N, C-alpha and C positions, 0 to 999 in steps of 0.2 A: 535331402539327407534322411537316412533311415534310422530315425530316434532308437529303434529296437536294437539297433547293433551296439548302440551306446552303453546298452545295460548289460555288463559284462561281469557283475558280483553275483555271486550265487549265495545262498543261506549259509554254506559251510564258510565262505570267505567272509562274509558278515561276522560269523562266531570267532572266526580266528583273528581277526582285526579286533574285536571287542577283547579277545583275551590279551592281545598286544598291549592295547591302551590300559587296561585294567593291571596287568604287570607293571607297567610305568607308572602309573598312579601310586599303586602299593610300594614300588620302591621309593618314590618320593616321600611317603608318608613314614616307612619304617626305617629305611637306611639314610635318608637325606632329608631330614624335616625341617632344615633351615631355610629362611627366605630365600637365598639365593637360587636353590633348587625347586622354587614353588613352580618354575615353568613344568616339571614334570606332574604336579597335580592338575595342572591346565590341560595338558595333554589328555590325562587321566577323565577329564570329564565327558569325552568321545565315548567311552564304555559303555555306560549305563544305557544310552538310548539304543545303541546296536543290541543290547542284549534284550533289552524291553522290545524291542519291534521283533526280534527273533522270537521270543517267547509267545508274543501274539501270533505269529506265522506257526509255530509248533500246536498251539491250542486250534487252529483253524484246520490243521491236516490230521492232527492225532486220531486214531480211532477207539482208543481206550484211554477215555478221559481220567478213570480211577485210578488207573496204574500211572499216569504220567502227573497227576495230583500226587498220589501215596509217594512217587518217589521223590518228588521235589520236597513236601511236606517232612518227610523222612530224614533226608540230608540235611535239612534246616533245622530239625530237631538235633539232630547229632553235633553239628556245628555249634549250636547254642550250647550244648552240654561242655562242649570243650573250651568255648568262650569262657564259661562260668567257671571251670574247673581251673583254669587258666590265670584268671584274675579276678575272678567274682563279677565280671560285668553281666548286666542285664540289658546291654543294647542288643538290638536285633539286627541280624544281619542282611544282606541284600537276598539271600534265601527265603527269608521269611517276607520282605517285601514281595518278592514274585509269587510267594504261596498265596499272599491274599489276593494278587493280580490275578492268578489263576483262577480263585474261588469267583471273584467278580466275571470274569468274563466267561464261564460255564453258567454261572446264573443269567447273564445276558444271553447267550446262545438259547438256554431253556426258554427264554420268553418269546426270544423271535421265532423258534420252531412252534411254540403253542400258539402265538399270535396268529401265524398264517396257517395253521392247520384248520382242521372241519371240527374241533371240539366247539362246545357251548361258549357262549360270550362270557358268560360269569367266570368259566374257568380261565379264558384268557385273560381276565381282570384280573384274577388271583396270581396268574403266572408271573407278575411283575414284581411280587414280593420277593422273593428269593434275591432278585437284582437289587432291590432298594434295601432289604436287609444286610446283603455282602456289602455293599458301598457304606451303608450306616455303620456296621461292625468295624469296617476297614479305618473310618474316620475316626471312630473313638478309641480303636487300637491305638493309633498314632497319637491321639493326644494323652493316652495313658502312660505309654512308655515309649522310648526312643525306637524307631523303626528306620534303617536306613532309607534316607529319601524322602521320608514322610508320607504324607496322604497322596500328594502328586505323583510321586514316584512309584507308589502302589498303582495309582489309577492309569499311569502313561502306557502301559500294553492294553488298556481297556479302551484307550482312544484309537488304537489302530484297528479293534475289532468292531468298532461301531458300524462299518459298513461291509461287515464280514457276513455274506449270506450263502457261503458255501456248504451244500446240502441242506439247504433250507428253504423250503418250497415258497419262496417270496414271490411277489409280484413281478412281473417283468422290468418295470422301470426301476426297481430296487435291484435286481439281478444285475442291470446294465450299471448302476452304480458302484458295484462289486467291482473295481479296477484297482490295479496296483498303486496307482498314481493318487486316486481318492483316499485310499486308506492311508497313503503315506501323508497326506493334506491333513487329514484327520488327527495323525499321529503328532504332527507339527503342532496342532492346537495344544495338546497336553504337553509337549515339550516347551512351548512357549511358558505355559503356567507353571511348570516346573521352573523355569529360569526365573520369572516373576516372583516366586513365592518359594524359594529354597529352604530348607529346614538347617543347611549348614552350607559353608563355603560361598556366602553370598556375593562375594566379589568376583568370582569367578564361575559360577554356573552356567551364566549365560554362553559360554564357550561352548556348552553342549550343542546348541543350534549348528554349529558346523557339521555334525552328523548329516545333516538333512542332504548335502551334495551326495554323500555317499550312500544313502538309501534311495535316492531319485538313480542311481546307477545298478540297483539292484534289479535282477530278472525275473525273480518268483521262483527261481528252479533250487532244488534241494542242492544238488552236487553229488560227483559220482562217489565220493568218500563215506562211509557209515560212521559217524562220528557221534553219535547219539551221546553214550556214556561218558566218553571224554569229557564233554563241556559239564558234564555234572559233577566229575571227579576234579576238574581242573581248578576250580575255585577252592577248594579246601587245601588241595596239595600245594598249589603255589604260594599260599600262604603260610604253610608250615615250612615251607623250603626257605622264604624269604625271613622267617622268625627265626629260623636256625642261623641264617648268615647275620641276621643283626646280632645276634649272641656272640658271634665268632669275632664280630668287628666291635 
């Protein structure tokens, strides 16, 4: 059997599935908050891992890191302002979670590029400090304020980036370790940690592990449709729509 033929899900499909699961989750949260509809929240646990892995893949291939970070951080800021004006909430959205993730991933990429470069050993040693600082900042930020999915949620995309040596002059052995199935296995470690130490919904967060079969069907291809900005806008727009429906009901 050709295993490659079984991998028929591309990056766009992963993101569309994540959007569908997210909408189901928020429908359960905003429109049907009773226990009898709790199965909607269970299905919704499949959303975060798909978005998290897609984020790591985006960080792997993007050529303009500053624009990528600025777009995500700017949208996160706008959403937080709306949250605060709406009900005075200081809870940080998933966009804030992923903003911390991106900072950690790019700091890790910088360390790996420096480590395998020809620069002096002391500079290689110092290059790890931004990554340590980013992880430390993320940890304490999650301790000080509520950030969606907490510390392990922020770190989840980072696990998928551990074996990412795309455009990094790493030794041959590490380059060979940069395979999709190994990156998914690293990601699964982070997903297990998130399931063991969830900051909320402790009774159902383990259902997020059911995304792993979907990820193993991922073929690493982008897909034909150019949907980059759609996914950035989908999060706030679908929340506005569901909030409007909840008012009507």
